N, C-alpha and C positions, 0 to 999 in steps of 0.2 A: 843202571837204568835211570836213576835220578839225575846223574851227571849229564846223560844224553838229553833228557827232557829239558834241563836247565839251559844247555847249550842251544837247543832248538828254539826255546823261548827267547833267549837273548838275540838269536839270529833274526827271528821274525820281528822283534821289536826294532832291531837295527834297520831292517828293510822297510818297515812301516815309516820310520822317521825319515829314511832316505826318500821314499816315494811321496811323502806328504809335501804339499806346497801349493802355490797358486800361480796363475798366469793372468796377466791383465792385457787385454787387447782393445783396440778401437775399431769401430765399424762405421761406415757411412753409406748413404744411398741417396739418390735423387729420383724424383718422380715428376714428370711434366704434366701439365694440364693446359688445355686450350683456353686462352683468355676469352671470357664472355662479357667483361665489363671494362670500360675505360673511363677515366676521370681526369679532369684538369680544372684549373681555376682561371677565372676571367676577372680582370681588374680594370675599372674605369677611373681615370684620374684627370682632373681639370683644375686650373688655377684661374680665379677671377678676382675682381676687386673686393667683393664682399663674400662672406661665408654663405649667405643665401644663394647668391648667383652661382658659386662653385658647386654647392650641393644640388641645386636645381639642374644644372647641366649634367652633373654626374648621374643623378637619378634618371634623367631623361635617356641617357645612353644605356644605363642598366636595363631600364624598361624596354628599350628597343631590342636589346639582346635577348631578354626573356620572351618577348613577342616572337622573335625569329625562332627561338628554340621550341616554343610551344606550337605555334601555328604552322611553321614550315617543316619542322622535323618531328613533331608529335611527342616531345619530351613531357613527362608528367611533372606535376608541381613538386613532388617529393624528390625529383632528380635535379632540382635547381634550388640551392639553398644559399642564403646570405652568410658569408663567413667573416666579413669585416666592413665596418663603416668608420671613417675617420676624417677629421679636419685638422689642419695645422697651418700656421702662418708661414708665408714665404718671405725670405730676406735676400738681399744682395749687399755686398760691401762696396762702398764708394768712398774713396779718400780715407780709408781706415774706419769708416762709420757704417754701422749696420742700418740698412734702409728697408723698410717694409714695402713689399711690392704687391702683396695680395694674399688671398686665402686659398689654400689647396684642399680639395676634397677628394676622397677616394672611397670606392666601394668595390667589394669583391664577391664573386659568386663561385661556389663549388658546383661543378657540373658532372653528372654521371650519365654515361651513355651505355645502353644495353644492346643497341643495334650496332654491331661492330662495323658493318659496311658503311655506316653513316659518319664514322669518325672523321675521315678526310673532308667530306663536304661540309660538315658542321665547323670544323676547325678553320677551313679556308674561308667560309662565309663570315665567321666572327672576326677573323683577322682583317677584314676589310673595313670594320667600323672605326670611326675616328676616336682617338683617345683610349683605345682598348689594348691591353696587354694580356697575352695568354701564356700560361705556364706550360711546361712540358707535359706530355700525356703519360699517365700511369696505368698499366694494365693489371688486371686481377681476374680471378676465376671464382665462381661460386662453388667449385668442386675442390678448392684447395684443402679443405679439411680432410677429404678422402685421400687426396694426394699426399698430405703430410703423414697420415696414418700408414699408408703404404710405404712411404719412405722410412718411417721408423721401423717397420717390420723388416724392411730390406737391410737397414743398418744393423739390426740385431743378428740377422742371418749372416751378414758379412763378417761380423765380429766372431761368430761361432765357427765359421769356416776357417778363419785365421787361427783361432785357438786350437782347433782339431789338427791343423797342419803342423803347428809348432809342437803340440803335445806328442804327436806321432813321431816327429823327428827326434824328440827327446826320450822316446821309449815309454811314454806315459799315455794316459787317457784323461779327458776332461770329465769332471764330475758336476756337482751342483754349482749354481751361481752364488757367489758370496756377496757380490755387489754389482749393481748396474746403475749407471748415471748418464744423464744427458749432458754431453760435453759440447753442445752447440754454443756458439757465441751469443745467440739469441733464441729464446723459446718459440718465437714466432716464425712462420714460414719465410724463407728467403726467396724473394722474387727476382728472377733474372730475365732480362729481355734478350732473347736469343737472336732476334733479327727484326729490326724495325727501320723504316725509312720514310722520309717525306720528300716527295718530288713536287716542286712548284713549277707548273707549266706556265709558259708565257701568256697563254690564252686564258684569261679569266682568273688567274691566280688560283687555280684549283689545286687541291691537295690529294695525293694518293698515299694512303697509309698502309704499310704492310707490317703486320704484327706476327711475331713468332710466339712460342710457348712461354708460359711462366713456370718456374720450377720450385718445388718444395724440397729442401735439403735437410736431412736428419743426420746427426752424429751421436754415437753412444760410446761409452767406455764400460767394459764388462770385465769383472774379475771372476775367474773360474777356479774351483778347487781341482787339483790334480790327484788322480788315483792310479 
Protein backbone atom coordinates (compact mmCIF):
# COMPACT_ATOMS: atom_id res chain seq x y z
CA UNK A 1 0.00 0.00 0.00
CA UNK A 2 2.81 2.43 0.91
CA UNK A 3 4.47 1.66 -2.44
CA UNK A 4 1.25 2.50 -4.32
CA UNK A 5 0.82 5.76 -2.39
CA UNK A 6 4.43 6.73 -3.11
CA UNK A 7 4.06 6.03 -6.82
CA UNK A 8 0.81 8.02 -6.93
CA UNK A 9 2.45 10.97 -5.17
CA UNK A 10 5.39 10.95 -7.56
CA UNK A 11 3.01 10.79 -10.53
CA UNK A 12 0.97 13.74 -9.28
CA UNK A 13 4.13 15.76 -8.66
CA UNK A 14 5.34 14.95 -12.16
CA UNK A 15 2.04 16.04 -13.70
CA UNK A 16 2.04 19.24 -11.64
CA UNK A 17 5.52 20.15 -12.87
CA UNK A 18 4.48 19.36 -16.41
CA UNK A 19 1.34 21.53 -16.20
CA UNK A 20 3.03 24.46 -14.49
CA UNK A 21 4.15 27.25 -16.78
CA UNK A 22 3.27 30.63 -18.19
CA UNK A 23 2.17 32.10 -21.46
CA UNK A 24 2.82 35.68 -22.57
CA UNK A 25 0.59 37.30 -25.15
CA UNK A 26 0.09 40.77 -26.52
CA UNK A 27 -3.19 42.53 -27.17
CA UNK A 28 -4.16 45.70 -28.95
CA UNK A 29 -7.27 47.73 -29.64
CA UNK A 30 -8.28 51.00 -31.23
CA UNK A 31 -11.23 53.20 -30.36
CA UNK A 32 -12.17 56.19 -32.48
CA UNK A 33 -13.61 59.48 -31.34
CA UNK A 34 -15.15 62.27 -33.36
CA UNK A 35 -12.83 65.30 -33.28
CA UNK A 36 -14.38 68.35 -31.66
CA UNK A 37 -11.32 70.61 -31.48
CA UNK A 38 -8.88 71.82 -34.12
CA UNK A 39 -5.72 73.81 -33.64
CA UNK A 40 -3.02 75.40 -35.74
CA UNK A 41 -0.45 78.15 -35.45
CA UNK A 42 -0.25 81.45 -37.29
CA UNK A 43 3.04 83.29 -37.80
CA UNK A 44 3.56 86.84 -39.04
CA UNK A 45 7.06 87.75 -40.25
CA UNK A 46 8.41 90.99 -41.71
CA UNK A 47 11.83 92.46 -42.40
CA UNK A 48 12.40 96.21 -42.19
CA UNK A 49 15.34 98.57 -41.79
CA UNK A 50 14.95 98.89 -38.05
CA UNK A 51 13.79 96.61 -35.26
CA UNK A 52 10.95 98.97 -34.35
CA UNK A 53 9.63 99.09 -37.91
CA UNK A 54 9.74 95.29 -38.21
CA UNK A 55 8.05 94.75 -34.85
CA UNK A 56 5.40 97.39 -35.50
CA UNK A 57 4.47 95.87 -38.85
CA UNK A 58 4.41 92.35 -37.41
CA UNK A 59 2.30 93.44 -34.43
CA UNK A 60 -0.14 95.23 -36.74
CA UNK A 61 -0.68 92.05 -38.77
CA UNK A 62 -1.07 89.92 -35.64
CA UNK A 63 -3.62 92.37 -34.28
CA UNK A 64 -5.52 92.23 -37.56
CA UNK A 65 -5.60 88.44 -37.38
CA UNK A 66 -6.87 88.56 -33.78
CA UNK A 67 -9.54 91.06 -34.76
CA UNK A 68 -10.73 88.75 -37.55
CA UNK A 69 -10.82 85.72 -35.26
CA UNK A 70 -12.71 87.50 -32.49
CA UNK A 71 -15.09 89.75 -34.40
CA UNK A 72 -15.80 87.66 -37.50
CA UNK A 73 -15.69 84.15 -36.04
CA UNK A 74 -16.36 84.68 -32.35
CA UNK A 75 -13.24 83.02 -30.96
CA UNK A 76 -12.69 83.64 -27.25
CA UNK A 77 -9.57 85.26 -25.85
CA UNK A 78 -8.37 81.98 -24.34
CA UNK A 79 -8.50 80.35 -27.78
CA UNK A 80 -5.84 82.74 -29.13
CA UNK A 81 -2.49 82.67 -27.35
CA UNK A 82 0.91 84.10 -28.20
CA UNK A 83 3.49 81.34 -28.53
CA UNK A 84 6.52 83.19 -29.90
CA UNK A 85 7.98 86.67 -30.35
CA UNK A 86 11.43 87.11 -31.87
CA UNK A 87 13.72 89.57 -33.63
CA UNK A 88 16.89 88.80 -35.57
CA UNK A 89 19.22 90.64 -37.98
CA UNK A 90 19.10 89.80 -41.67
CA UNK A 91 22.26 89.48 -43.77
CA UNK A 92 23.28 88.76 -47.34
CA UNK A 93 26.71 87.96 -48.70
CA UNK A 94 28.25 90.22 -51.33
CA UNK A 95 31.76 89.58 -52.63
CA UNK A 96 32.40 87.23 -49.74
CA UNK A 97 31.35 89.80 -47.14
CA UNK A 98 28.34 89.67 -44.88
CA UNK A 99 26.13 92.72 -45.36
CA UNK A 100 23.39 93.68 -42.93
CA UNK A 101 20.12 94.27 -44.81
CA UNK A 102 17.64 94.87 -42.01
CA UNK A 103 15.88 93.46 -38.98
CA UNK A 104 13.41 90.57 -39.09
CA UNK A 105 10.59 90.28 -36.57
CA UNK A 106 8.28 87.30 -36.08
CA UNK A 107 5.31 86.62 -33.87
CA UNK A 108 3.24 83.45 -33.60
CA UNK A 109 -0.23 82.65 -32.29
CA UNK A 110 -1.65 79.28 -31.29
CA UNK A 111 -5.30 79.11 -32.37
CA UNK A 112 -7.91 76.68 -31.05
CA UNK A 113 -11.19 76.19 -32.90
CA UNK A 114 -14.14 74.44 -31.25
CA UNK A 115 -16.66 75.00 -34.03
CA UNK A 116 -15.53 72.36 -36.51
CA UNK A 117 -17.61 73.80 -39.34
CA UNK A 118 -15.64 77.05 -39.18
CA UNK A 119 -12.20 75.46 -39.72
CA UNK A 120 -12.22 75.93 -43.48
CA UNK A 121 -13.55 79.51 -43.51
CA UNK A 122 -11.12 80.62 -40.78
CA UNK A 123 -8.13 78.95 -42.41
CA UNK A 124 -8.98 80.40 -45.80
CA UNK A 125 -9.60 83.88 -44.40
CA UNK A 126 -6.30 84.02 -42.54
CA UNK A 127 -4.35 82.69 -45.53
CA UNK A 128 -5.28 85.85 -47.41
CA UNK A 129 -3.36 88.09 -45.00
CA UNK A 130 -0.01 89.50 -46.09
CA UNK A 131 3.07 88.06 -44.40
CA UNK A 132 1.12 85.27 -42.69
CA UNK A 133 2.16 81.61 -42.56
CA UNK A 134 -0.21 78.93 -41.27
CA UNK A 135 0.78 75.53 -39.92
CA UNK A 136 -1.10 72.34 -40.69
CA UNK A 137 -4.25 71.62 -38.70
CA UNK A 138 -4.20 69.20 -35.76
CA UNK A 139 -7.41 67.48 -34.70
CA UNK A 140 -8.25 66.31 -31.19
CA UNK A 141 -11.25 65.30 -29.11
CA UNK A 142 -12.29 66.12 -25.57
CA UNK A 143 -13.48 62.50 -25.34
CA UNK A 144 -10.05 60.98 -25.92
CA UNK A 145 -9.67 59.98 -22.26
CA UNK A 146 -12.79 57.82 -22.52
CA UNK A 147 -11.64 56.46 -25.87
CA UNK A 148 -8.23 55.55 -24.47
CA UNK A 149 -9.83 53.78 -21.48
CA UNK A 150 -12.04 51.76 -23.81
CA UNK A 151 -9.03 50.93 -26.00
CA UNK A 152 -7.09 49.65 -22.97
CA UNK A 153 -10.01 47.43 -21.94
CA UNK A 154 -10.23 46.13 -25.49
CA UNK A 155 -6.49 45.42 -25.58
CA UNK A 156 -6.71 43.35 -22.38
CA UNK A 157 -9.66 41.37 -23.76
CA UNK A 158 -7.78 40.78 -27.00
CA UNK A 159 -4.81 39.43 -25.06
CA UNK A 160 -7.02 37.12 -22.97
CA UNK A 161 -8.74 35.75 -26.09
CA UNK A 162 -5.34 34.88 -27.56
CA UNK A 163 -4.16 33.28 -24.33
CA UNK A 164 -7.28 31.12 -24.05
CA UNK A 165 -6.89 29.97 -27.66
CA UNK A 166 -3.22 29.01 -27.23
CA UNK A 167 -3.83 27.35 -23.87
CA UNK A 168 -6.73 25.27 -25.23
CA UNK A 169 -4.61 24.16 -28.17
CA UNK A 170 -1.90 23.09 -25.71
CA UNK A 171 -4.35 21.21 -23.50
CA UNK A 172 -4.15 23.65 -20.62
CA UNK A 173 -6.13 26.48 -19.10
CA UNK A 174 -5.10 29.99 -18.20
CA UNK A 175 -4.99 30.93 -14.56
CA UNK A 176 -4.10 34.11 -12.73
CA UNK A 177 -2.20 37.00 -14.26
CA UNK A 178 1.46 37.04 -13.31
CA UNK A 179 2.39 40.25 -15.08
CA UNK A 180 0.72 42.92 -17.19
CA UNK A 181 2.44 45.84 -18.86
CA UNK A 182 1.70 48.60 -21.29
CA UNK A 183 3.83 47.91 -24.35
CA UNK A 184 2.76 50.99 -26.31
CA UNK A 185 5.55 53.10 -27.71
CA UNK A 186 4.02 56.12 -26.01
CA UNK A 187 1.66 56.30 -23.02
CA UNK A 188 -0.25 59.14 -24.64
CA UNK A 189 -3.11 58.53 -27.09
CA UNK A 190 -2.00 58.16 -30.68
CA UNK A 191 -3.99 60.41 -32.97
CA UNK A 192 -4.54 59.32 -36.52
CA UNK A 193 -6.19 61.43 -39.16
CA UNK A 194 -8.38 58.98 -41.04
CA UNK A 195 -9.45 61.36 -43.80
CA UNK A 196 -8.90 65.03 -44.27
CA UNK A 197 -8.68 67.26 -47.29
CA UNK A 198 -8.53 70.90 -48.24
CA UNK A 199 -10.03 72.06 -51.49
CA UNK A 200 -9.14 75.54 -52.67
CA UNK A 201 -11.78 76.88 -54.99
CA UNK A 202 -10.89 79.44 -57.61
CA UNK A 203 -13.59 81.75 -56.36
CA UNK A 204 -12.54 83.56 -53.23
CA UNK A 205 -9.86 81.04 -52.23
CA UNK A 206 -12.36 79.37 -49.88
CA UNK A 207 -11.36 76.22 -48.05
CA UNK A 208 -13.44 73.10 -47.53
CA UNK A 209 -12.08 70.96 -44.70
CA UNK A 210 -13.28 67.39 -44.30
CA UNK A 211 -12.12 65.74 -41.09
CA UNK A 212 -12.25 62.09 -40.13
CA UNK A 213 -11.97 60.44 -36.73
CA UNK A 214 -9.07 60.56 -34.31
CA UNK A 215 -8.06 57.22 -32.83
CA UNK A 216 -6.74 56.15 -29.44
CA UNK A 217 -4.63 52.98 -29.61
CA UNK A 218 -3.62 50.79 -26.67
CA UNK A 219 -1.21 47.84 -26.57
CA UNK A 220 -0.58 45.52 -23.63
CA UNK A 221 1.55 42.50 -22.87
CA UNK A 222 0.16 40.00 -20.34
CA UNK A 223 1.71 36.91 -18.78
CA UNK A 224 -0.77 34.27 -17.54
CA UNK A 225 -0.07 31.27 -15.36
CA UNK A 226 -1.12 27.98 -16.95
CA UNK A 227 -3.07 25.38 -14.99
